[in-house]
N, C-alpha and C positions, 0 to 999 in steps of 0.2 A: 527167591530172586525172580522166578517167572511170574508169581502173583503180583509183583511190583509193576511189571510191564504189561501183563495181561490180567487185569483184575477180574474180568468176567469172561472166561473162555467160551461159554455158550453164546454170549453176545458177540464176541469177536468172530466166532465161526459163522454166525448168522449174517453179520455185516459183510464178511468176506464173500459168502455165497450170493447174497443179494446184489452186491456190487457187480459180480461176474454176470449174473443173470440180467441185470438192468443194462449192462453195456453190451451184452450178446457178443462178447469177444473173449478169446483166450490168448491174446498176445501178451508179451512180456510187460508192457506198460500197464495193461489192465490188471495183471496179477500184482504188479508192484503197488499200484494205487489201492487195490483191494487190501493188500497186506498193511499198507500205511494207515488206511482208514480203520481197519479192524483193530489196530493198536491204539491209534490216537483218540477215536471217538469214545471208547470205554474209559480211557484215562481222563478225558475232559468231563465226562458226564458222571464220574464216580460219585460225586457229592449229591447228585439228583436221585440216585437209587436208594430205596429204603434198606433197612437192615438185611443182612444175609438171610436167605430163605432156608428154613429148616422144615422139610416136609416130613411129617410124622407117619403118614400112611400112604406111601408111594403107590401101592396097588389101587387105592381109592382114586388116585389121579386118573388112572386108565378108565375106571368106571365112570367118573365124572365127565371125562372127555367124550365117552360114548353117549352119555345122557345129553350133553350139550350139542353134539353133532346131530343127534336125533331131533332135538328141539329146534335147531336151526333149520333143518329141512322141513319139519312140520310147520314152523312159523312162516317160512317162505311160501309154502303151498297155501297156507291160510290167507296170507296177505294177497297173494295173486288171485285166489278165489274171490275174496272180498272186493278187490278192485274190478274184477270182471263181472261180478253178479249183483253187486249192491249199488244203489244210487248214493251219491255223496251225502245226501241228507240222512241216510240210514246208518252211516259210519259214525261212531261216537269216539273221536279222539279225546284224550284227556291226560292230565298229569295225575299221578298217584304217588302218595308218600308211603314208603315202605319202612316200617320200624326194623332196625338191625340190632343183632346181638354181636355180629362180626366186628372186630376192631383191628385185626392185624392188617397193616398197610399192603402187604403182598396179597393177602386174600381179597382185600377190597379192590386191588388192581385187577385181579383175575375176574372178579364179579363185574367190574366196569367193562372189561373186554367182552364178557359174555353178553351183556346188554347192548354194547355197541355193535356187535356182530349180528345179533338177532334181528331179523327183519320185523318191523312193526314196533320196535322199542328203541328208546334212546336215553342214555344216562343224562339226567338233568343236573343235579347237584347233590353233594353230600354235605350234611350239616357239619358245623365246626366240631361238635363233640362226637361225630361219626355214629350217631344213634338213629339217623333218618336219612333215607335216600329218596330223591325225587326222580321218577322215571316218567318219560312221555310214552304213551301207548297210542298206537295207530287206531285201535278199536278195542274198547273194553266195556262190556255190558255189565258185568258184576265183578267188583274188585276183590272180593273175599277169596274165590278160588285162585286168582292170580297171586295174592299174598301168600297163601298156603303153598302154592307151587314153588315160589321163590325160596321160601323158608325150607321146604323139604328137599327140593331137587338141587339147590345151589348153596344156600347159606350153611346148612348143617354139614354137608360134605366138606365145604371149604373150612369150616371150623375144625373138623376132625383132621384135615390135612395140615393146616397151619397153626392151630392154637392148642390142640389137645396135648 
């Protein structure tokens, strides 16, 4: 019965909290709207979400989160340093095509979030067969180390979490 009205409890909880934070109010009307939106939005968007997530190695999620947080901070410092110390002509922005073995839609969504959050990178597009990913890089001198980093630090753990 509850699954019928709240198909995604984590999403409903997140929507409820975000609504309260955005409104910066704890009055009755704000709570009522937060509750209403936290029930209606997941119901309306149910068909947009991929299949139910089954994480096979939940402890690896914690490790991957740490790796991503470290990479986000390191990338932010790198981009800041490049902007402050290099001339525009010395920065080499480019698009790079990354071959993927990852196919799970939830894992690809997590990979998209990683690239969208990481300073200096932006998700370009995913091929129709999900075998290649196009990423825009703020500065890339040699693509091979970046390809290996994506495969080792992100793709393999995501495969173990979602596909194994």
